[in-house]
MIKOL-988511 format. One record per atom (N, C-alpha, C): residue number from 1; residue in one letter; atom name; z, y, x negated. Coordinates in pm, 1 decimal. Atoms other than C-alpha are relative to their C-alpha. Layout:
% MIKOL-988511
> n; res; atom; pz; py; px
> NUM; A; CA; Z; Y; X $
...
END
This chain:
% MIKOL-988511
> n; res; atom; pz; py; px
> 1; M; N; -51.6; 94.3; -97.5 $
> 1; M; CA; -18765.9; 14709.6; -10927.1 $
> 1; M; C; 132.7; -54.5; -52.1 $
> 2; S; N; -131.9; 45.8; 42.2 $
> 2; S; CA; -18400.6; 14603.7; -10936.6 $
> 2; S; C; 3.9; -152.2; -9.9 $
> 3; K; N; -16.2; 145.7; 11.1 $
> 3; K; CA; -18277.7; 14256.7; -11026.7 $
> 3; K; C; 21.2; -60.3; 137.9 $
> 4; K; N; -22.2; 49.0; -135.2 $
> 4; K; CA; -18163.2; 14219.8; -10666.4 $
> 4; K; C; -132.9; -15.6; 73.4 $
> 5; D; N; 132.6; 7.0; -63.0 $
> 5; D; CA; -18515.4; 14299.3; -10542.1 $
> 5; D; C; -80.3; -116.1; -55.5 $
> 6; M; N; 74.2; 110.2; 62.4 $
> 6; M; CA; -18661.1; 14051.7; -10792.5 $
> 6; M; C; 48.1; -132.8; 55.9 $
> 7; G; N; -53.3; 124.5; -54.7 $
> 7; G; CA; -18429.2; 13779.5; -10659.2 $
> 7; G; C; -54.8; -27.8; 138.4 $
> 8; I; N; 53.6; 15.0; -134.4 $
> 8; I; CA; -18541.4; 13839.7; -10304.1 $
> 8; I; C; -149.4; -27.2; -7.1 $
> 9; R; N; 144.5; 15.7; 13.9 $
> 9; R; CA; -18904.7; 13869.5; -10410.3 $
> 9; R; C; -37.3; -140.5; -46.8 $
> 10; S; N; 32.5; 131.2; 53.8 $
> 10; S; CA; -18886.3; 13535.5; -10590.0 $
> 10; S; C; -9.2; -106.9; 108.4 $
> 11; F; N; 6.4; 97.3; -107.1 $
> 11; F; CA; -18846.5; 13358.6; -10255.3 $
> 11; F; C; -119.8; 22.8; 91.9 $
> 12; L; N; 115.9; -28.9; -81.9 $
> 12; L; CA; -19153.8; 13519.6; -10102.9 $
> 12; L; C; -122.5; -71.3; -54.1 $
> 13; P; N; 121.6; 63.9; 49.0 $
> 13; P; CA; -19492.2; 13346.8; -10120.7 $
> 13; P; C; -82.5; 98.4; -81.4 $
> 14; C; N; 89.2; -82.3; 81.3 $
> 14; C; CA; -19744.9; 13472.2; -10369.5 $
> 14; C; C; -99.9; 67.9; 91.3 $
> 15; P; N; 92.3; -68.6; -90.1 $
> 15; P; CA; -19952.1; 13740.5; -10196.9 $
> 15; P; C; -146.0; -32.3; -26.2 $
> 16; E; N; 138.6; 27.7; 35.1 $
> 16; E; CA; -20264.8; 13616.3; -10369.5 $
> 16; E; C; -38.0; -145.5; 22.2 $
> 17; T; N; 31.0; 139.7; -27.1 $
> 17; T; CA; -20259.0; 13262.4; -10234.0 $
> 17; T; C; -33.7; -17.5; 147.0 $
> 18; H; N; 39.3; 28.4; -137.1 $
> 18; H; CA; -20380.0; 13098.0; -9917.8 $
> 18; H; C; 105.3; -77.5; 76.4 $
> 19; S; N; -99.4; 85.0; -63.2 $
> 19; S; CA; -20063.5; 12907.1; -9839.6 $
> 19; S; C; 139.6; 52.9; -27.8 $
> 20; T; N; -140.0; -34.0; 23.1 $
> 20; T; CA; -19692.5; 12966.7; -9800.1 $
> 20; T; C; 80.7; -127.2; -25.8 $
> 21; G; N; -67.4; 126.4; 25.7 $
> 21; G; CA; -19610.7; 12601.5; -9874.1 $
> 21; G; C; 67.3; -1.9; -136.0 $
> 22; L; N; -72.5; 11.4; 125.1 $
> 22; L; CA; -19408.2; 12476.8; -10166.7 $
> 22; L; C; -89.6; 24.1; -120.1 $
> 23; F; N; 93.2; -21.2; 109.7 $
> 23; F; CA; -19710.7; 12468.3; -10395.6 $
> 23; F; C; -126.9; 61.8; 57.6 $
> 24; P; N; 116.3; -66.3; -60.6 $
> 24; P; CA; -19959.0; 12727.4; -10272.6 $
> 24; P; C; -129.5; -35.4; -70.6 $
> 25; H; N; 132.7; 22.3; 57.2 $
> 25; H; CA; -20328.5; 12668.6; -10324.4 $
> 25; H; C; -43.7; 128.2; -69.9 $
> 26; R; N; 43.1; -116.9; 75.9 $
> 26; R; CA; -20480.1; 12898.8; -10583.0 $
> 26; R; C; -118.3; 69.3; 64.6 $
> 27; A; N; 113.9; -81.0; -42.0 $
> 27; A; CA; -20706.3; 13179.1; -10475.6 $
> 27; A; C; -77.5; 35.7; -125.7 $
> 28; P; N; 76.7; -42.3; 117.4 $
> 28; P; CA; -20991.0; 13283.2; -10707.1 $
> 28; P; C; 63.6; 123.8; -62.2 $
> 29; D; N; -55.7; -112.8; 73.7 $
> 29; D; CA; -20867.7; 13524.2; -10974.9 $
> 29; D; C; 142.4; 30.2; 45.8 $
> 30; S; N; -133.9; -12.8; -54.4 $
> 30; S; CA; -20515.1; 13464.3; -10853.6 $
> 30; S; C; 104.3; 28.2; -107.1 $
> 31; A; N; -113.6; -13.8; 91.2 $
> 31; A; CA; -20176.5; 13526.5; -11005.9 $
> 31; A; C; 10.9; -125.9; -85.3 $
> 32; Y; N; -6.2; 124.5; 77.1 $
> 32; Y; CA; -20191.3; 13161.5; -11111.1 $
> 32; Y; C; -91.8; 7.6; -121.4 $
> 33; E; N; 92.7; -9.3; 112.6 $
> 33; E; CA; -20496.1; 13230.2; -11326.0 $
> 33; E; C; 54.6; 92.8; -108.0 $
> 34; R; N; -60.9; -89.5; 98.5 $
> 34; R; CA; -20316.2; 13520.6; -11492.3 $
> 34; R; C; 116.3; -69.0; -70.9 $
> 35; I; N; -108.2; 78.2; 60.2 $
> 35; I; CA; -20017.8; 13292.9; -11551.5 $
> 35; I; C; -57.7; -98.9; -100.0 $
> 36; Y; N; 62.0; 98.1; 89.2 $
> 36; Y; CA; -20242.0; 13024.7; -11700.6 $
> 36; Y; C; -55.5; 66.5; -126.0 $
> 37; D; N; 49.7; -72.5; 117.2 $
> 37; D; CA; -20404.1; 13282.2; -11929.7 $
> 37; D; C; 113.3; 30.4; -97.0 $
> 38; A; N; -115.9; -28.5; 85.9 $
> 38; A; CA; -20059.5; 13382.1; -12060.3 $
> 38; A; C; 48.9; -126.9; -69.0 $
> 39; V; N; -48.0; 127.2; 56.0 $
> 39; V; CA; -19957.0; 13017.4; -12112.9 $
> 39; V; C; -95.7; -51.5; -107.2 $
> 40; R; N; 97.9; 44.0; 100.0 $
> 40; R; CA; -20279.5; 12942.8; -12302.6 $
> 40; R; C; 20.5; 67.1; -135.3 $
> 41; K; N; -22.8; -74.2; 124.5 $
> 41; K; CA; -20169.3; 13198.1; -12564.5 $
> 41; K; C; 117.6; -54.1; -81.1 $
> 42; I; N; -114.6; 56.0; 72.6 $
> 42; I; CA; -19856.6; 13000.8; -12660.3 $
> 42; I; C; -54.0; -98.2; -102.8 $
> 43; P; N; 55.3; 89.3; 102.6 $
> 43; P; CA; -19938.4; 12835.9; -12994.2 $
> 43; P; C; 67.9; -136.7; -3.2 $
> 44; R; N; -52.5; 135.8; 19.4 $
> 44; R; CA; -19890.1; 12468.3; -13068.7 $
> 44; R; C; 127.8; 8.5; -83.3 $
> 45; G; N; -125.8; 2.3; 73.4 $
> 45; G; CA; -19535.3; 12397.9; -13186.7 $
> 45; G; C; 96.6; 110.1; 40.1 $
> 46; K; N; -86.3; -107.8; -50.9 $
> 46; K; CA; -19389.6; 12695.2; -12995.0 $
> 46; K; C; 16.5; -16.6; 150.4 $
> 47; V; N; -23.8; 1.3; -144.0 $
> 47; V; CA; -19244.4; 12737.7; -12646.3 $
> 47; V; C; 28.7; 141.9; 47.9 $
> 48; A; N; -37.0; -125.5; -65.3 $
> 48; A; CA; -19197.6; 13026.1; -12403.7 $
> 48; A; C; 77.0; -36.4; 125.7 $
> 49; T; N; -76.8; 25.3; -121.4 $
> 49; T; CA; -18961.7; 13056.2; -12110.2 $
> 49; T; C; -76.4; 46.8; 122.7 $
> 50; Y; N; 58.5; -44.3; -126.2 $
> 50; Y; CA; -19055.3; 13095.6; -11746.5 $
> 50; Y; C; 13.2; 151.5; 12.7 $
> 51; G; N; -24.0; -143.6; -7.6 $
> 51; G; CA; -18903.7; 13443.7; -11769.2 $
> 51; G; C; -94.4; 79.6; -87.8 $
> 52; Q; N; 94.6; -68.9; 88.8 $
> 52; Q; CA; -19119.2; 13542.9; -12065.6 $
> 52; Q; C; -137.4; 8.1; 64.2 $
> 53; I; N; 132.5; 2.6; -62.5 $
> 53; I; CA; -19433.2; 13437.5; -11883.9 $
> 53; I; C; -1.8; 93.5; 120.8 $
> 54; A; N; -5.7; -85.8; -118.8 $
> 54; A; CA; -19325.9; 13610.9; -11561.6 $
> 54; A; C; -5.5; 147.4; -38.3 $
> 55; K; N; -1.0; -140.2; 41.8 $
> 55; K; CA; -19260.4; 13936.8; -11747.1 $
> 55; K; C; -133.2; 42.9; -60.2 $
> 56; S; N; 128.2; -35.0; 62.5 $
> 56; S; CA; -19598.7; 13918.7; -11917.7 $
> 56; S; C; -113.7; 10.2; 100.5 $
> 57; V; N; 103.7; 0.2; -103.6 $
> 57; V; CA; -19793.0; 13881.8; -11591.9 $
> 57; V; C; 39.8; 98.6; 108.8 $
> 58; D; N; -26.5; -101.6; -101.2 $
> 58; D; CA; -19815.3; 14174.0; -11352.6 $
> 58; D; C; 31.5; -63.6; 135.0 $
> 59; R; N; -40.1; 45.4; -133.5 $
> 59; R; CA; -19642.0; 14117.4; -11017.2 $
> 59; R; C; 25.7; -150.1; 5.5 $
> 60; C; N; -26.7; 142.9; 9.2 $
> 60; C; CA; -19509.4; 13775.5; -11113.1 $
> 60; C; C; 150.6; -24.4; -7.1 $
> 61; T; N; -140.9; 38.8; 4.0 $
> 61; T; CA; -19174.5; 13601.7; -11067.3 $
> 61; T; C; 15.2; -133.6; -72.0 $
> 62; L; N; -28.7; 130.0; 62.2 $
> 62; L; CA; -19006.4; 13306.9; -11237.4 $
> 62; L; C; -48.2; -114.0; 89.7 $
> 63; R; N; 36.9; 105.2; -95.8 $
> 63; R; CA; -19063.5; 13099.5; -10924.7 $
> 63; R; C; -151.7; -19.9; 3.3 $
> 64; M; N; 146.3; 10.8; 0.0 $
> 64; M; CA; -19436.1; 13177.8; -10926.8 $
> 64; M; C; -48.5; -74.3; -123.4 $
> 65; V; N; 38.9; 71.9; 122.1 $
> 65; V; CA; -19459.9; 13057.1; -11287.2 $
> 65; V; C; 26.6; -149.1; 19.2 $
> 66; G; N; -31.5; 140.5; -25.6 $
> 66; G; CA; -19286.8; 12733.5; -11187.1 $
> 66; G; C; -99.8; -65.0; 93.5 $
> 67; Y; N; 98.4; 53.2; -93.8 $
> 67; Y; CA; -19519.3; 12684.6; -10891.2 $
> 67; Y; C; -136.2; -18.2; -66.4 $
> 68; A; N; 129.9; 9.2; 68.2 $
> 68; A; CA; -19823.4; 12754.0; -11108.5 $
> 68; A; C; -3.3; -120.7; -93.3 $
> 69; M; N; -4.3; 115.4; 90.1 $
> 69; M; CA; -19713.4; 12493.8; -11364.5 $
> 69; M; C; -4.1; -129.9; 80.8 $
> 70; A; N; -2.6; 120.4; -84.1 $
> 70; A; CA; -19642.8; 12240.4; -11088.2 $
> 70; A; C; -135.0; -25.6; 67.3 $
> 71; A; N; 128.9; 15.2; -66.9 $
> 71; A; CA; -19985.8; 12303.6; -10933.8 $
> 71; A; C; -106.9; -61.6; -89.9 $
> 72; L; N; 97.5; 59.4; 92.2 $
> 72; L; CA; -20163.4; 12174.9; -11246.6 $
> 72; L; C; 1.5; -151.4; 16.1 $
> 73; H; N; 10.8; 145.9; -14.3 $
> 73; H; CA; -20288.8; 11820.6; -11205.0 $
> 73; H; C; -106.9; -52.0; -93.9 $
> 74; G; N; 99.6; 63.2; 85.9 $
> 74; G; CA; -20473.0; 11586.1; -11435.0 $
> 74; G; C; -19.0; 74.7; -130.9 $
> 75; R; N; 30.9; -65.3; 127.8 $
> 75; R; CA; -20639.9; 11708.4; -11750.6 $
> 75; R; C; -19.6; 149.8; 21.2 $
> 76; T; N; 11.0; -144.9; -8.6 $
> 76; T; CA; -20612.1; 12080.9; -11811.6 $
> 76; T; C; 6.5; 59.1; -139.9 $
> 77; D; N; -8.3; -68.1; 128.7 $
> 77; D; CA; -20655.5; 12325.0; -12095.3 $
> 77; D; C; 123.5; 90.8; -6.7 $
> 78; V; N; -122.7; -79.8; -3.0 $
> 78; V; CA; -20328.3; 12494.2; -11995.2 $
> 78; V; C; 112.0; -83.9; -61.6 $
> 79; P; N; -107.5; 77.0; 63.7 $
> 79; P; CA; -20048.1; 12379.0; -12229.9 $
> 79; P; C; 132.5; 17.9; 74.7 $
> 80; W; N; -114.0; -15.3; -89.9 $
> 80; W; CA; -19795.8; 12363.0; -11943.9 $
> 80; W; C; 130.7; -47.7; -61.3 $
> 81; Q; N; -120.7; 56.6; 59.6 $
> 81; Q; CA; -19554.0; 12160.8; -12155.5 $
> 81; Q; C; 76.5; 101.6; -83.9 $
> 82; R; N; -62.5; -100.8; 86.6 $
> 82; R; CA; -19480.1; 12470.7; -12365.7 $
> 82; R; C; 82.3; 102.1; 76.6 $
> 83; V; N; -81.3; -90.7; -81.7 $
> 83; V; CA; -19307.0; 12647.7; -12076.4 $
> 83; V; C; 127.9; -72.8; 39.3 $
> 84; I; N; -130.5; 61.2; -25.7 $
> 84; I; CA; -18936.2; 12570.4; -12053.4 $
> 84; I; C; 94.7; 104.6; 58.1 $
> 85; N; N; -92.3; -97.4; -58.4 $
> 85; N; CA; -18627.9; 12730.0; -11902.1 $
> 85; N; C; 74.6; 79.3; -107.2 $
> 86; S; N; -65.1; -92.4; 93.1 $
> 86; S; CA; -18413.1; 12999.6; -12060.0 $
> 86; S; C; 113.5; -63.8; -78.9 $
> 87; K; N; -102.0; 72.4; 76.6 $
> 87; K; CA; -18156.2; 12744.6; -12177.2 $
> 87; K; C; -62.6; -79.7; -114.1 $
> 88; G; N; 68.6; 81.3; 99.2 $
> 88; G; CA; -18420.5; 12579.0; -12393.1 $
> 88; G; C; -18.0; -143.0; 47.0 $
> 89; E; N; 10.4; 134.1; -57.8 $
> 89; E; CA; -18434.7; 12282.1; -12158.9 $
> 89; E; C; -128.2; -14.3; 81.3 $
> 90; I; N; 109.4; 30.6; -91.5 $
> 90; I; CA; -18710.2; 12114.2; -11965.1 $
> 90; I; C; 58.8; 4.0; 140.1 $
> 91; S; N; -47.4; -5.6; -137.8 $
> 91; S; CA; -18666.5; 12196.7; -11598.4 $
> 91; S; C; -35.6; -130.1; 69.4 $
> 92; T; N; 22.2; 127.6; -67.6 $
> 92; T; CA; -18626.4; 11883.3; -11393.0 $
> 92; T; C; -92.9; 20.0; 118.4 $
> 93; R; N; 92.8; -1.9; -111.6 $
> 93; R; CA; -18884.2; 11800.6; -11132.6 $
> 93; R; C; 43.6; -104.0; 102.0 $
> 94; S; N; -34.4; 97.7; -102.9 $
> 94; S; CA; -18843.5; 11622.1; -10804.7 $
> 94; S; C; -103.4; -112.0; -1.2 $
> 95; G; N; 89.2; 114.4; 3.1 $
> 95; G; CA; -18992.0; 11278.7; -10844.6 $
> 95; G; C; -98.6; 4.6; -115.2 $
> 96; G; N; 100.0; 5.1; 106.2 $
> 96; G; CA; -19253.4; 11168.8; -11092.6 $
> 96; G; C; 62.1; -4.8; -138.7 $
> 97; D; N; -46.0; 11.1; 138.5 $
> 97; D; CA; -19233.7; 11153.1; -11468.9 $
> 97; D; C; -36.2; 123.4; -81.4 $
> 98; G; N; 41.8; -122.3; 66.9 $
> 98; G; CA; -19328.2; 11514.1; -11550.6 $
> 98; G; C; 91.6; 42.9; -113.3 $
> 99; A; N; -94.2; -42.4; 104.0 $
> 99; A; CA; -19011.3; 11589.9; -11748.2 $
> 99; A; C; -11.7; -89.6; -123.2 $
> 100; L; N; 16.0; 93.9; 112.0 $
> 100; L; CA; -19053.0; 11277.9; -11962.5 $
> 100; L; C; -132.1; 26.7; -72.2 $
> 101; R; N; 130.5; -32.1; 60.5 $
> 101; R; CA; -19423.0; 11356.5; -12019.3 $
> 101; R; C; 7.6; 129.1; -79.7 $
> 102; Q; N; -12.0; -128.5; 68.2 $
> 102; Q; CA; -19334.3; 11714.6; -12112.0 $
> 102; Q; C; 73.4; -16.6; -132.8 $
> 103; R; N; -77.0; 21.8; 122.9 $
> 103; R; CA; -19076.3; 11601.3; -12366.2 $
> 103; R; C; -83.4; -73.2; -105.1 $
> 104; K; N; 85.8; 74.0; 93.3 $
> 104; K; CA; -19321.8; 11354.7; -12521.0 $
> 104; K; C; -107.7; 89.4; -59.3 $
> 105; L; N; 104.1; -90.5; 48.9 $
> 105; L; CA; -19597.0; 11616.6; -12545.3 $
> 105; L; C; 57.0; 101.5; -98.7 $
> 106; L; N; -63.0; -94.0; 92.9 $
> 106; L; CA; -19360.4; 11865.8; -12708.1 $
> 106; L; C; 38.4; -69.8; -129.9 $
> 107; G; N; -32.5; 77.4; 119.6 $
> 107; G; CA; -19244.1; 11594.6; -12948.1 $
> 107; G; C; -121.1; -19.3; -89.3 $
> 108; K; N; 123.5; 14.7; 77.5 $
> 108; K; CA; -19604.6; 11537.8; -13055.3 $
> 108; K; C; -37.1; 129.6; -71.2 $
> 109; E; N; 25.6; -129.0; 63.6 $
> 109; E; CA; -19616.4; 11910.3; -13140.2 $
> 109; E; C; 107.3; 33.6; -103.9 $
> 110; G; N; -104.5; -21.9; 99.7 $
> 110; G; CA; -19311.3; 11872.0; -13365.1 $
> 110; G; C; 124.5; 69.0; 52.4 $
> 111; I; N; -117.0; -64.9; -59.5 $
> 111; I; CA; -19061.5; 12023.3; -13123.4 $
> 111; I; C; 106.2; -105.4; 27.1 $
> 112; R; N; -111.2; 94.3; -11.3 $
> 112; R; CA; -18725.3; 11847.8; -13137.6 $
> 112; R; C; 106.3; 51.8; 95.0 $
> 113; F; N; -107.5; -30.8; -94.0 $
> 113; F; CA; -18446.5; 11838.4; -12882.5 $
> 113; F; C; 133.0; -42.8; -59.2 $
> 114; D; N; -132.7; 37.2; 47.1 $
> 114; D; CA; -18075.1; 11834.8; -12957.8 $
> 114; D; C; 61.0; -102.0; 96.6 $
> 115; Q; N; -66.4; 101.9; -81.7 $
> 115; Q; CA; -17822.1; 11596.9; -12802.4 $
> 115; Q; C; 18.2; 44.1; 144.9 $
> 116; R; N; -12.9; -51.2; -136.2 $
> 116; R; CA; -17793.5; 11822.7; -12497.9 $
> 116; R; C; -135.8; 12.9; 69.4 $
> 117; G; N; 133.7; -8.3; -58.5 $
> 117; G; CA; -18170.0; 11804.4; -12439.3 $
> 117; G; C; -58.8; 139.2; -6.8 $
> 118; R; N; 48.1; -137.3; 14.8 $
> 118; R; CA; -18235.2; 12159.1; -12561.8 $
> 118; R; C; -77.1; 17.4; -130.0 $
> 119; V; N; 69.3; -37.6; 122.5 $
> 119; V; CA; -18475.3; 12307.6; -12812.7 $
> 119; V; C; 68.9; 123.9; -55.3 $
> 120; N; N; -55.3; -119.1; 63.0 $
> 120; N; CA; -18368.6; 12574.6; -13058.8 $
> 120; N; C; -99.9; 114.0; 20.3 $
> 121; L; N; 93.2; -108.9; -31.6 $
> 121; L; CA; -18531.6; 12885.1; -12910.8 $
> 121; L; C; -16.2; 97.1; -115.9 $
> 122; R; N; 13.5; -87.9; 117.5 $
> 122; R; CA; -18460.8; 13081.0; -13228.6 $
> 122; R; C; -104.2; -54.8; -96.5 $
> 123; K; N; 92.9; 64.4; 92.6 $
> 123; K; CA; -18670.8; 12830.8; -13417.9 $
> 123; K; C; -139.8; -17.5; 59.5 $
> 124; V; N; 130.1; 33.0; -59.2 $
> 124; V; CA; -18949.1; 12736.6; -13175.0 $
> 124; V; C; -40.6; 91.8; 114.3 $
> 125; G; N; 35.5; -95.0; -105.2 $
> 125; G; CA; -18941.2; 13020.6; -12922.9 $
> 125; G; C; -107.5; 95.3; -48.5 $
> 126; W; N; 110.5; -87.0; 37.6 $
> 126; W; CA; -19261.2; 13222.1; -12927.2 $
> 126; W; C; 31.5; 142.1; 43.7 $
> 127; A; N; -28.9; -140.4; -29.8 $
> 127; A; CA; -19214.7; 13597.8; -12944.6 $
> 127; A; C; -119.6; 70.0; 61.7 $
> 128; G; N; 118.2; -61.1; -59.2 $
> 128; G; CA; -19563.2; 13661.6; -12811.6 $
> 128; G; C; -90.1; 59.0; -106.1 $
> 129; S; N; 94.9; -65.4; 89.9 $
> 129; S; CA; -19847.0; 13855.6; -12961.9 $
> 129; S; C; -49.1; 126.7; 66.0 $
> 130; K; N; 55.0; -122.5; -57.7 $
> 130; K; CA; -20020.1; 14186.6; -12913.3 $
> 130; K; C; -97.4; -32.8; 112.3 $
> 131; A; N; 95.9; 39.9; -103.1 $
> 131; A; CA; -20281.6; 14002.0; -12710.3 $
> 131; A; C; 69.6; -67.6; 117.8 $
> 132; G; N; -72.6; 68.0; -106.4 $
> 132; G; CA; -20015.6; 13822.4; -12507.8 $
> 132; G; C; 112.0; 87.7; 50.6 $
> 133; F; N; -114.0; -80.1; -40.1 $
> 133; F; CA; -19668.6; 13949.2; -12442.6 $
> 133; F; C; 88.0; 22.2; -121.1 $
> 134; S; N; -73.5; -38.3; 119.3 $
> 134; S; CA; -19424.6; 14109.9; -12677.8 $
> 134; S; C; 149.7; -22.0; 11.0 $
> 135; R; N; -142.8; 22.4; -13.9 $
> 135; R; CA; -19084.8; 14007.8; -12547.2 $
> 135; R; C; 44.8; -106.2; -98.4 $
> 136; K; N; -53.6; 97.3; 94.6 $
> 136; K; CA; -18874.8; 13828.9; -12806.2 $
> 136; K; C; 57.7; -117.2; 76.8 $
> 137; P; N; -57.0; 114.5; -70.9 $
> 137; P; CA; -18755.7; 13477.8; -12721.7 $
> 137; P; C; 146.0; 26.8; 29.7 $
> 138; P; N; -138.1; -26.8; -36.7 $
> 138; P; CA; -18420.5; 13477.3; -12543.3 $
> 138; P; C; 97.0; -57.5; -102.4 $
> 139; M; N; -106.8; 44.1; 88.4 $
> 139; M; CA; -18113.4; 13450.2; -12759.4 $
> 139; M; C; 123.1; -22.6; 86.9 $
> 140; E; N; -120.2; 33.8; -75.8 $
> 140; E; CA; -17760.8; 13350.4; -12656.0 $
> 140; E; C; 35.8; 107.6; 102.3 $
> 141; K; N; -38.0; -108.4; -90.1 $
> 141; K; CA; -17682.8; 13692.4; -12504.0 $
> 141; K; C; -98.4; 11.8; 116.2 $
> 142; N; N; 102.0; -14.8; -103.3 $
> 142; N; CA; -18012.9; 13710.8; -12313.6 $
> 142; N; C; -7.5; -120.7; 92.5 $
> 143; L; N; 5.1; 119.7; -83.7 $
> 143; L; CA; -17982.3; 13354.8; -12184.9 $
> 143; L; C; 84.9; 19.6; 124.2 $
> 144; R; N; -88.2; -22.7; -113.8 $
> 144; R; CA; -17690.5; 13453.1; -11963.7 $
> 144; R; C; -63.6; 96.6; 99.6 $
> 145; E; N; 64.8; -97.0; -87.5 $
> 145; E; CA; -17888.2; 13748.7; -11826.9 $
> 145; E; C; -108.8; -65.6; 83.9 $
> 146; E; N; 108.0; 67.0; -73.3 $
> 146; E; CA; -18187.3; 13530.2; -11730.3 $
> 146; E; C; 55.5; -98.8; 101.2 $
> 147; E; N; -60.1; 96.6; -91.5 $
> 147; E; CA; -17959.7; 13267.2; -11571.6 $
> 147; E; C; 52.8; 68.6; 124.3 $
> 148; N; N; -56.0; -72.5; -113.1 $
> 148; N; CA; -17807.3; 13532.6; -11345.9 $
> 148; N; C; -105.3; 60.3; 89.9 $
> 149; N; N; 108.5; -56.0; -83.2 $
> 149; N; CA; -18147.1; 13645.6; -11210.9 $
> 149; N; C; -37.5; -93.8; 110.2 $
END
């Protein structure tokens, strides 16, 4: 699938959900569950990007990963705070205090942010595992590629 196709596909609703709204409701054994399984593999003190998670889950887009993280409410065993954007930043949310909560939770795991609000992906980016995904964390060159998708 080409990058152009992926861009168009990212605006389509998840085929495994019951809704086409902004935050689709999860279907049993949905893409969301596969996303959550991938996120659960990120170890404490490490982060992964939306792109890493999307590439590790079959038929998944960056947007779907974002929707899946936003669909989590209350207490969960999914370490959603460990998913950040390809710049090493916390993606802003509309309303609420999710970004502040995410930064605090990452801070409790020993992850530090620079003055620009970014983490050092070379230091805390998770490269995956054989049981998870094997893509290396994005570096400066790859960051530009992910931003253009």
